[in-house]
C-alpha positions as CSV (number, residue, x, y, z in Angstrom):
1,X,0.0,0.0,0.0
2,X,1.1,3.5,-0.7
3,X,2.1,5.7,2.3
4,X,3.3,9.3,2.3
5,X,3.9,12.1,4.7
6,X,3.2,15.9,4.4
7,X,6.1,16.3,2.0
8,X,4.6,13.8,-0.5
9,X,7.5,11.4,-0.3
10,X,6.4,8.3,-2.2
11,X,6.6,5.4,0.3
12,X,4.9,2.0,0.3
13,X,4.6,-1.0,2.6
14,X,3.7,-4.6,2.1
15,X,1.8,-4.6,5.4
16,X,1.0,-2.0,8.1
17,X,0.6,-3.1,11.8
18,X,-1.3,-1.0,14.3
19,X,-0.5,-2.4,17.8
20,X,-2.7,-1.4,20.7
21,X,-0.1,-1.8,23.5
22,X,3.6,-2.2,24.2
23,X,3.5,-6.0,24.2
24,X,2.2,-6.0,20.6
25,X,4.9,-3.6,19.6
26,X,7.5,-6.0,21.0
27,X,6.0,-9.0,19.2
28,X,6.0,-7.2,15.9
29,X,9.6,-6.1,16.2
30,X,10.7,-9.6,17.2
31,X,9.0,-11.0,14.2
32,X,10.5,-8.5,11.9
33,X,13.9,-9.2,13.3
34,X,13.6,-13.0,13.0
35,X,12.2,-12.8,9.4
36,X,14.7,-10.0,8.5
37,X,11.8,-7.8,7.2
38,X,12.5,-4.0,7.0
39,X,10.1,-2.1,9.4
40,X,9.4,1.6,9.5
41,X,7.9,3.4,12.5
42,X,5.0,5.6,11.6
43,X,3.3,8.4,13.6
44,X,0.8,11.0,12.4
45,X,2.7,11.4,9.1
46,X,2.9,15.1,9.4
47,X,6.7,15.0,8.8
48,X,8.2,16.7,5.8
49,X,11.3,14.5,5.2
50,X,9.8,11.1,4.4
51,X,11.0,9.5,7.7
52,X,7.6,7.8,8.3
53,X,7.1,6.7,4.7
54,X,8.4,3.1,4.4
55,X,10.7,1.9,1.6
56,X,8.9,-1.4,1.3
57,X,8.7,-4.0,4.1
58,X,6.3,-3.3,7.0
59,X,4.9,-0.2,8.5
60,X,4.5,0.1,12.3
61,X,1.8,2.7,13.1
62,X,1.8,3.9,16.7
63,X,-1.4,5.8,16.3
64,X,-3.3,3.6,18.9
65,X,-0.8,4.1,21.7
66,X,-2.5,7.2,23.0
67,X,-2.1,7.2,26.8
68,X,-2.3,10.7,28.4
69,X,-2.0,11.1,32.2
70,X,-1.5,14.6,33.5
71,X,0.2,14.9,36.8
72,X,1.8,17.8,38.7
73,X,5.0,18.7,36.8
74,X,4.8,15.9,34.3
75,X,2.7,14.0,31.7
76,X,2.9,10.3,31.0
77,X,2.2,10.0,27.2
78,X,1.9,7.4,24.6
79,X,3.7,8.0,21.3
80,X,0.5,8.2,19.3
81,X,-0.9,11.0,21.4
82,X,-1.2,14.3,19.5
83,X,0.8,17.4,20.5
84,X,-2.4,19.4,20.8
85,X,-3.9,16.8,23.2
86,X,-0.9,17.2,25.5
87,X,-1.0,21.0,25.3
88,X,-4.7,21.1,26.1
89,X,-4.4,18.6,28.8
90,X,-1.6,20.5,30.4
91,X,-3.6,23.8,30.1
92,X,-6.7,22.3,31.8
93,X,-4.5,21.5,34.8
94,X,-3.0,25.0,35.0
95,X,0.2,23.8,33.5
96,X,2.1,24.3,30.2
97,X,3.9,22.0,27.7
98,X,6.4,24.3,26.1
99,X,7.4,22.7,22.7
100,X,5.1,23.9,20.0
101,X,5.9,22.6,16.5
102,X,3.7,24.5,14.0
103,X,1.7,21.3,13.1
104,X,-0.1,20.6,16.4
105,X,-1.7,17.4,15.0
106,X,1.8,15.9,15.0
107,X,2.3,12.9,17.4
108,X,4.5,13.0,20.5
109,X,6.4,10.0,19.2
110,X,7.2,12.0,16.0
111,X,8.2,15.0,18.0
112,X,10.6,12.9,20.0
113,X,12.0,11.1,16.9
114,X,13.0,14.4,15.3
115,X,13.6,16.6,18.3
116,X,10.9,18.9,17.1
117,X,10.8,22.5,18.4
118,X,8.7,25.3,16.9
119,X,8.4,29.0,17.7
120,X,8.6,28.9,21.5
121,X,12.0,27.2,21.3
122,X,13.3,30.7,21.3
123,X,12.8,30.7,25.0
124,X,12.2,27.1,26.0
125,X,14.3,25.0,23.7
126,X,13.4,21.9,21.7
127,X,11.6,18.7,22.7
128,X,14.9,17.4,24.1
129,X,14.8,19.8,27.0
130,X,11.4,18.6,28.1
131,X,11.7,14.8,28.1
132,X,12.3,13.3,31.5
133,X,12.2,9.5,30.6
134,X,11.4,7.1,27.8
135,X,10.3,3.5,27.4
136,X,11.9,2.1,24.3
137,X,11.2,-1.3,22.6
138,X,14.3,-2.8,20.9
139,X,14.6,-5.2,18.0
140,X,15.9,-8.0,20.3
141,X,12.7,-8.0,22.3
142,X,13.8,-6.0,25.2
143,X,12.0,-3.0,26.6
144,X,14.2,-0.5,28.4
145,X,13.2,2.4,30.5
146,X,15.7,5.3,30.5
147,X,15.6,8.4,32.6
148,X,17.3,11.8,32.4
149,X,20.8,11.5,33.8
150,X,21.2,7.8,33.0
151,X,24.4,7.5,30.9
152,X,24.8,5.0,28.0
153,X,26.7,1.8,29.0
154,X,28.9,1.8,26.0
155,X,31.6,4.0,24.6
156,X,30.7,6.7,22.1
157,X,32.9,9.5,20.7
158,X,32.2,13.2,20.9
159,X,30.9,14.5,17.6
160,X,31.1,18.3,16.9
161,X,27.9,20.3,17.2
162,X,27.1,23.3,15.1
163,X,27.1,26.8,16.8
164,X,23.4,27.0,16.6
165,X,20.6,27.1,19.2
166,X,18.8,24.2,17.4
167,X,20.1,21.0,15.8
168,X,18.4,17.8,14.7
169,X,20.6,16.1,12.1
170,X,22.1,12.7,13.0
171,X,22.8,11.2,16.4
172,X,24.0,13.6,19.1
173,X,26.9,11.6,20.4
174,X,29.2,12.5,23.4
175,X,31.0,10.4,26.0
176,X,28.8,9.3,29.0
177,X,25.8,10.9,27.2
178,X,22.2,10.4,28.5
179,X,20.4,7.4,27.0
180,X,17.4,9.8,26.7
181,X,19.4,12.0,24.4
182,X,20.5,9.1,22.3
183,X,16.9,8.1,21.5
184,X,15.6,11.7,21.0
185,X,16.3,12.7,17.4
186,X,17.1,9.1,16.2
187,X,14.2,9.2,13.7
188,X,13.0,5.7,14.4
189,X,16.3,4.1,13.5
190,X,17.4,2.7,16.9
191,X,14.2,1.6,18.7
192,X,10.5,2.3,19.1
193,X,9.4,4.8,21.9
194,X,6.3,3.2,23.6
195,X,5.9,5.8,26.3
196,X,7.4,9.2,27.3
197,X,7.4,11.2,30.5
198,X,7.3,14.9,29.6
199,X,8.1,17.9,31.7
200,X,5.2,20.3,32.4
201,X,5.8,23.8,33.6
202,X,3.5,26.2,35.5
203,X,1.2,28.0,33.2
204,X,2.5,31.5,32.4
205,X,0.5,34.6,33.4
206,X,-0.4,37.4,31.0
207,X,0.9,36.9,27.4
208,X,1.0,39.6,24.8
209,X,0.9,38.4,21.2
210,X,1.5,40.4,18.1
211,X,1.9,40.4,14.3
212,X,4.0,43.4,13.6
213,X,4.4,44.7,10.0
214,X,7.3,46.5,8.5
215,X,7.8,48.6,5.3
216,X,11.1,46.9,4.6
217,X,13.1,43.8,5.4
218,X,15.9,45.8,6.9
219,X,13.5,47.5,9.4
220,X,12.3,44.0,10.5
221,X,15.9,42.7,10.9
222,X,16.7,45.8,13.0
223,X,13.8,45.0,15.2
224,X,15.0,41.4,15.6
225,X,18.3,42.7,16.9
226,X,16.6,45.1,19.3
227,X,14.0,42.8,20.6
228,X,15.9,39.5,21.0
229,X,17.0,40.3,24.6
230,X,13.5,41.4,25.7
231,X,12.7,39.7,29.1
232,X,9.8,37.2,28.7
233,X,10.0,37.1,24.9
234,X,9.2,33.5,23.9
235,X,8.5,33.8,20.2
236,X,10.2,35.8,17.5
237,X,9.1,34.7,14.0
238,X,9.7,36.2,10.5
239,X,7.6,36.3,7.3
240,X,9.0,37.8,4.2
241,X,7.0,39.8,1.7
242,X,6.4,36.8,-0.6
243,X,5.0,34.9,2.3
244,X,2.7,37.8,3.3
245,X,1.6,38.1,-0.4
246,X,0.5,34.4,-0.3
247,X,-1.7,35.3,2.7
248,X,-3.2,38.4,0.9
249,X,-1.3,40.9,3.1
250,X,0.4,43.8,1.4
251,X,3.4,44.5,3.5
252,X,7.1,43.8,2.9
253,X,7.9,41.9,6.1
254,X,6.4,40.9,9.5
255,X,7.5,39.6,12.9
256,X,5.3,37.5,15.0
257,X,5.9,37.8,18.8
258,X,4.7,36.5,22.1
259,X,5.9,37.9,25.4
260,X,5.1,36.7,28.9
261,X,4.5,39.5,31.3
262,X,5.0,43.2,30.8
263,X,7.1,44.5,28.0
264,X,8.1,47.8,26.5
265,X,9.2,47.2,22.9
266,X,10.9,49.8,20.9
267,X,8.5,50.2,17.9
268,X,10.8,52.3,15.8
269,X,10.6,51.3,12.1
270,X,7.3,49.3,12.6
271,X,4.0,49.9,10.9
272,X,2.4,50.1,14.3
273,X,-1.0,51.3,13.2
274,X,-1.3,48.4,10.8
275,X,0.0,45.7,13.2
276,X,-2.1,43.4,15.3
277,X,-1.9,42.9,19.1
278,X,-3.8,40.7,21.5
279,X,-3.6,39.4,25.1
280,X,-6.5,36.9,24.9
281,X,-5.9,33.3,24.2
282,X,-8.5,33.3,21.5
283,X,-6.8,36.1,19.6
284,X,-3.4,34.5,20.0
285,X,-4.9,31.3,18.5
286,X,-6.0,33.4,15.6
287,X,-2.5,34.6,15.1
288,X,-1.2,31.0,15.3
289,X,-3.7,30.0,12.6
290,X,-2.6,32.9,10.5
291,X,1.0,31.7,10.7
292,X,-0.1,28.1,10.1
293,X,-2.1,29.1,7.0
294,X,1.2,29.9,5.2
295,X,2.6,26.3,5.1
296,X,-0.9,25.2,4.2
297,X,-1.1,27.5,1.2
298,X,2.5,26.6,0.3
299,X,1.6,22.9,0.3
300,X,-1.5,23.5,-1.7
301,X,0.4,25.3,-4.4
302,X,3.0,22.6,-4.5
303,X,0.4,19.9,-4.8
304,X,-1.2,21.7,-7.7
305,X,2.2,21.8,-9.5
306,X,2.6,18.1,-9.3
307,X,6.2,18.3,-8.0
308,X,7.5,17.1,-4.7
309,X,7.9,19.7,-1.8
310,X,11.3,21.2,-1.6
311,X,11.9,23.0,1.7
312,X,14.9,23.6,4.0
313,X,15.4,23.4,7.7
314,X,18.9,25.0,8.0
315,X,20.0,27.2,10.9
316,X,23.1,29.3,11.6
317,X,24.7,31.0,14.6
318,X,22.7,34.0,15.7
319,X,25.4,36.5,14.6
320,X,25.1,35.1,11.0
321,X,21.4,35.8,10.8
322,X,21.6,38.7,8.3
323,X,24.4,37.1,6.3
324,X,22.6,33.9,5.6
325,X,19.3,35.6,4.7
326,X,21.2,37.7,2.1
327,X,22.8,34.5,0.7
328,X,19.5,32.8,0.5
329,X,17.8,35.6,-1.3
330,X,20.6,36.2,-3.8
331,X,21.1,32.6,-4.8
332,X,17.4,31.7,-4.9
333,X,16.6,34.8,-7.0
334,X,19.2,33.7,-9.5
335,X,18.1,30.1,-9.6
336,X,14.3,30.2,-9.3
337,X,13.3,33.8,-9.7
338,X,10.5,34.8,-7.4
339,X,9.3,31.2,-6.9
340,X,10.2,30.9,-3.2
341,X,9.2,32.1,0.2
342,X,11.3,32.5,3.4
343,X,9.8,32.4,6.9
344,X,10.3,30.9,10.3
345,X,12.2,31.1,13.6
346,X,14.4,34.2,13.1
347,X,15.0,34.5,16.8
348,X,17.1,31.3,16.5
349,X,18.5,32.3,13.1
350,X,16.5,29.3,11.7
351,X,14.5,30.3,8.6
352,X,12.7,27.9,6.3
353,X,12.8,28.1,2.5
354,X,10.0,26.7,0.3
355,X,10.4,26.7,-3.5
356,X,7.8,26.3,-6.2
357,X,8.3,24.6,-9.6
358,X,6.3,24.5,-12.8
359,X,8.6,22.4,-14.9
360,X,11.2,19.7,-14.5
361,X,13.9,22.2,-15.2
362,X,12.7,24.5,-12.5
363,X,12.5,21.6,-10.0
364,X,16.1,20.6,-10.8
365,X,17.3,24.1,-10.4
366,X,15.5,24.5,-7.0
367,X,16.9,21.1,-5.8
368,X,20.4,22.1,-6.7
369,X,20.3,25.6,-5.1
370,X,18.8,24.3,-1.8
371,X,21.7,21.8,-1.6
372,X,24.2,24.5,-2.3
373,X,22.6,26.6,0.5
374,X,23.1,23.7,2.9
375,X,26.8,24.0,2.3
376,X,26.6,27.8,2.9
377,X,24.8,27.3,6.2
378,X,27.4,24.7,7.4
379,X,30.3,26.9,6.3
380,X,28.9,29.6,8.7
381,X,28.9,27.2,11.6
382,X,25.3,26.1,11.0
383,X,23.2,22.9,10.7
384,X,21.5,21.2,7.8
385,X,18.6,20.1,10.0
386,X,17.3,22.2,12.9
387,X,14.0,20.6,13.8
388,X,12.6,18.3,11.1
389,X,15.2,15.6,11.1
390,X,16.6,14.4,7.7
391,X,14.4,11.4,7.1
392,X,14.9,9.9,3.6
393,X,14.5,13.0,1.5
394,X,17.3,14.8,3.2
395,X,19.6,12.0,4.2
396,X,22.1,13.1,1.6
397,X,22.7,16.3,3.7
398,X,24.3,14.3,6.5
399,X,27.6,14.2,4.6
400,X,27.6,18.0,4.3
401,X,27.3,18.3,8.1
402,X,29.7,15.5,9.1
403,X,33.0,13.9,8.0
404,X,32.9,10.2,6.9
405,X,34.5,9.1,10.1
406,X,31.9,10.9,12.1
407,X,29.1,9.3,10.1
408,X,30.7,6.0,10.7
409,X,30.6,6.6,14.4
410,X,26.8,7.0,14.1
411,X,26.5,3.9,12.0
412,X,28.4,2.0,14.7
413,X,25.7,3.0,17.2
414,X,23.0,2.0,14.7
415,X,24.6,-1.5,14.3
416,X,24.7,-2.0,18.1
417,X,20.9,-1.7,18.2
418,X,20.0,-2.9,14.7
419,X,22.8,-5.2,13.4
420,X,20.7,-6.3,10.4
421,X,19.9,-2.7,9.5
422,X,16.1,-3.3,9.2
423,X,14.7,-0.5,11.3
424,X,13.9,2.7,9.4
425,X,15.8,1.7,6.2
426,X,16.8,4.7,4.2
427,X,16.1,7.1,7.0
428,X,19.0,9.3,8.1
429,X,21.6,7.0,6.4
430,X,20.9,6.7,2.6
431,X,23.0,3.6,2.4
432,X,21.7,0.8,4.6
433,X,23.3,-2.3,3.2
434,X,25.4,-3.6,6.1
435,X,28.0,-5.1,3.8
436,X,28.9,-1.6,2.6
437,X,29.3,0.0,6.0
C-alpha cells in the first residue's frame, strides 16, 4: 500500500501493523527481526522529510498508543498522542507544555523522533529539553526504560555540534551521554518509543501576542536585533514579503511575537497602526492559525504543481542571521526567480525556505540551489537540520554536516541496536546495506 507524509514522499509498505499496546509492539519487532523484514515506525505522518514513509517492508503505526496522564510537573504520554492533546491537557490542569511545532496534529512520538521544536523554542528550547524519561522497545525483544541523567553503557565518541541554538541532524553523540538524548532525534532508526514522561511547567501569566508589520526587510531585521533580549520574549518569527503576499497581506515583512509579562518594545521602524496585538488566548490562537495558513497554502500550491515539496530546515549561529538571509535571497533569485518564500524562527537564526516549480527544469534548479545553500549554512557554523530531522528525502545532507569518520561513528551505534539494519531503512543513512558499512 502507498504511504506518504506531508512532503509527498512516495513510500509504500507490504503490510501495516497498528499495535494497541507495548506488548504487541515488541512481538511485531521480534517477528520483523527474525524474518529480516524491514520495518518503519509511523506516527501522524505530518513530517516533511519522508521518515515515516516506508521503503517497502512493514509499517508500524503507533497511532493507537494514546495514553495521556497529566500529573503535577509531568505528563505520561503514549507516542500516538497528539501534541495538541498534550497541550490542552496541560492547560486544563493549570500547566504548560512548552514545545510547539507548527503542526499541532503531529504525534508526540514523531516530535521525539525528530527533536521537534517550533516557535517557542526561542525561550524554551526543543523537545529534548522537556523529556524526563522514555520507554523504548528494541529489536531484540527488550524494553528498556531510560531516565534523564542515566548514561549510556557503551563507549561513544564526541561529535562536533554546530554553533546554533537548534540541531536535529544525525545522532547527538558524546562520552557518557544520556540514554534519553540518544533516542531523542534518532528518527526511528534505533528503537521504538512506547511511552514518554514529559516535563510540564507552571502556566505563564499574561501573554502579549502580536503580528508586527514593516515597510522593509531591513527594518524588520533591525527590530529582531533590538527585541531579541526582551525579558519574557518567547516567540520571534519572521515572514518575508512573498509569504505575506500568499496570505493576501500587502506588506514587505512581518514579525510574530509572544511575550510573557509586561514588555516595553521599541517600535521604531514598525507599521504600528497596521499591526495586530492581543492578550487573549482566542486572539493569539487566531495569530497561530494565520501563521499556520502559510505552510498550508504553500503545500496546496506545490500539490497543484505536481512536484514534490522542496523545503529547507537550516539554521546558523545568531550572529550570522543577516548574512545567511542575504545569501538565501541572492542565490534563490538567480536560480528560481520569485518562486520561493522565506519564513520561520528568526529568533534562532532558523529560517525555512520553500520553493515552487512549474517544470522539471525549475525543479532541478531548485533542488540544486537548496543543496548549495546547505553548504553555505554549514560553512557559517550552522546545521542542515534544525527541527525536522533528515528522514529519507534529506539523508544526503548528513555528509555535508559531518565527515565520513563521524558518520561511521553514528553507524556503529546503529549497528549496536540494529545489526541487520532493518529499522527505518533509508532514513538518516541513505546507504543501509550492512556489507557496505
